[in-house]
N, C-alpha and C positions, 0 to 999 in steps of 0.2 A: 653699228659696230665701228670701232675705232680703226681707221686705216693705218697701215704701217708707216706712212709718211711722217706721222707725228712722233715716231720713235727714233728716227734716224735723221740727222742733219744732212740735207742734200747738198753736197759739194764734191769737187774732185779730190781724191785722196792719193797718198803715196802707197807703195806696196806695204810698208810697215804699218800704216794706218789701217789698211784693208785687213791685214793679218790680225791686228788688235780688234777690229770690228767683227771679224769672223768669230772670235772667241766670245765676244759680247752677245752676238746673235744666238750662238749655240747655247750659251748660259740662259738666255731669256726664253728660248723655245726648245729646251732640251727634250722635254717629253714628246711633243708632237713630231719633232725631227727624228727622234729615236724610233718612234712607231712607224713613220714613213720609211725610214731606212730599213727597219726590220722586215716590213711587208715586202719591200723591193728585193731584199737579198735572199729571203728564204728559198725561193725556187732555185736560185743559182747555187746556194749552199748545198742543196740536195743534189743538184746536177754535178757539181764539182766533187762532192764526196763519192759519188758513183764513179766518176772518171778517174779519180786518184785513189780508189779503194786499195789497190794492191800495194801502193806505196805507203799508205797509212798502216796497213797490216804489218808491213816489213819494217816499220819505223823502229821497233824495239830490237831489231837484229843489228848488232854492231858491225856486221860485215856488209850490210845493205848500203847502197848509195842514197844519201838523203837529198842531194842536190836536184835530182829529177822532180821530186815532190815540190820543192821550193820553187823551181823555175816554172813548172806547169801551173801550180796554184797562182803564182804571181801573174803569169801571162793570161790565164783565164779571168782573173779579177780585173785586169786592165781592159780586157775586151768587153766584159759584162758591166763594168761600172756605170757607163752612161745610161744603161737601161735600168739598173738596180737603183739608181738615184733619181729617177724621173719624178717620183712622188715628192722627194725632198725639194727639187727645183720648183715643181708646181706649187707646193705649199708656200715656199718663200715668195714666189711670184704673186700668189693670191693675197698673202699677208701684206706684201709691200703695196700693192695697187688697189686692192678691194677691201680687205679686212680679214677677219678670221674665216678661213675657208671651211666649207662643209665637205664631208667625206664623199658625198655623191658628186659634187663638183669636181673634185680631184680625180675620181674614177672616170667620169665622163671625159674630162680633158685628156687623161692618159690614153683611153681607148681611141679617141679621135686622132691623136697625134702618133699613135703606135706605128701605123704603116710607114710614115716618113722616117721615124726613128730607125725602123728596121732597114730602110733603104739607105739612108745617109750615114747612120752610125753602125750599120752592119755591112751590107754589100759594098758600098762605096767609101767606106771609112779610110782605106789607105790613101785615097785621093784627097782627103780633107784632114790629114794628120795634124796639121798646124792650126786648123780652124776649131779652136777649143770651145767656142761659144755656139757651136751648132746646136747642142741640145736646147739652149735658151731661145735661139731663133725659132726652132720648131715648137717647143713646148709653150713658150710665153707669148711670142708674137703671132702664132697661129698662121704662119705663112703657108702657101699652097705650093704643090709641086709645079703647077702651071698658074700663070697670072689669071685671076678670076675674081669677079665682084669687086674690082678696084684694089685687090690685094696683090702685092708684089710676090714674085716666085721665091721659093726658098733658096734656090741657087743664087739668084741676083742679090737678095737681101744678105745672104751669107758673104758674098763677095764684097758688098759695100761695107760691111762691118769689119772684115778682116784685111782688106786689101793693103791698107797703109800701115798695118801693124804686124805683119808676118814676122819680121825680125824680132820685135819685142815679144811677140807671143811665143816664139821659139825659146827665148830666154826665160819667159815665164813658165813654160812647161818644164824646162830643165830644173828651174828652182823648185817647182812643186814636187817633182819626182825626187830630187835630192833631199828636200826637207822631209818628204814622206819616208824615204829610206832611213834617214837619220833618226827620225822619231820612232819608227818601228823598232830600229836597233836598240834605242834607249829603253823602250817598253819591254822588249825581250830580255834585256840585261836585268831590269828591275824584277821581272817575273822569275827569272832563273836564279839570280844570285842575291838580290837585295831582299825580296819578299821572304824567302825561307829564313833569312837571318832575323827578320822582324817577328815573324809568327812562330819561329822556333821549330818548324817541321819542314820536311822535304818530301816532295812527290816526284817520282821518276819522270823525267821529261817525256819519255816515249809514250806515256799514258795520255798526255794532254797537249803536248807541244804542237802537233798538227792543227788542232782546233784553235789553239791560241794564236798561231801564226795566221791562219785564215781569218780569224776574228779581227785581228789587228789590221789586216789588209782592208777589210770591209769598213772598219771604223775610220781608217784613213781616207777611204773613198768618200765616205759621208762628209768628213771634215773638208776635203778638197772641193766637194760639190757646193758647199756653202761659200767657200772662198771664191770659187769660179763665178758664182752668181753675183757676188759683190763686185768682182772685177768686170763682169759684163755691164753692170750699172755704171761703173766708173768710166769704161771706154765709151759708152753712149753719151755720158755727160761731157766728156772731153771732145768728142768729134762731132756730135750732133747738136750741140747747144741744148742738151736735154735738161740742164740744170734749171733754167728759167721755167720750162714746162712743168717740171716736177714741183718746183716751189709754188707755182700758181695752183696746181692741183692740191697741194698740201694746205694752202691758205683757204681754198674752197671747202676742203673737208672740215677745217676748223670752224669756218663761218656757218656751215650747214650742220654741224654736229655729227659729221660722218655720213650724212645722207647725200646721195648723188643727185 
């Protein structure tokens, strides 16, 4: 099977280039990425619907406060996004380094790394707020909680990857959230005002607005997961001289026809 190295030119990129590459990757792998995202978000959609049920029921009441639903849904999505996009990250990692992944491989990798995800992205997440590549470290590098079998610990590897980039990563997180908020606002405007003009009909927002807003949040989480993965590759190329290593692996894959 053809490794992903043959589909992406391995070099350091600017943020604009990474944003463009994100859209290209999503276009090329739209189907598998959507399935991975859908499988990941379904449990959280059910959970969030149960937690915000009273706000959804009251949405059509003009006297009801809509902001609690918006804030609670947004906060829950931000907390749950690293877990819901695990399969997206694993799919991209397998595609980039191995080739087309099998479903069993993704499931096994997810179950193996779930305890550390719960620890570092759940219980200890406030202490690693700026360490945005923690999911990639756990899911793709398969680090251990403690050094074992020649593998570096997750904490030490995470520190090595983020230590000299904290200020840049803070700016990157602000840019991502600002871009996400702006894009969701544009999508909501299109759905509420532009689309009814085009299709010639109007549906009361209270009937579908909660689901549309939650759906757009999850769609944005998936998009940012792809962008974060490409930023992770970029930072490793920049700081670890990874570019030469990846090029050599790509050339090996070409010479062997994709066989290891």
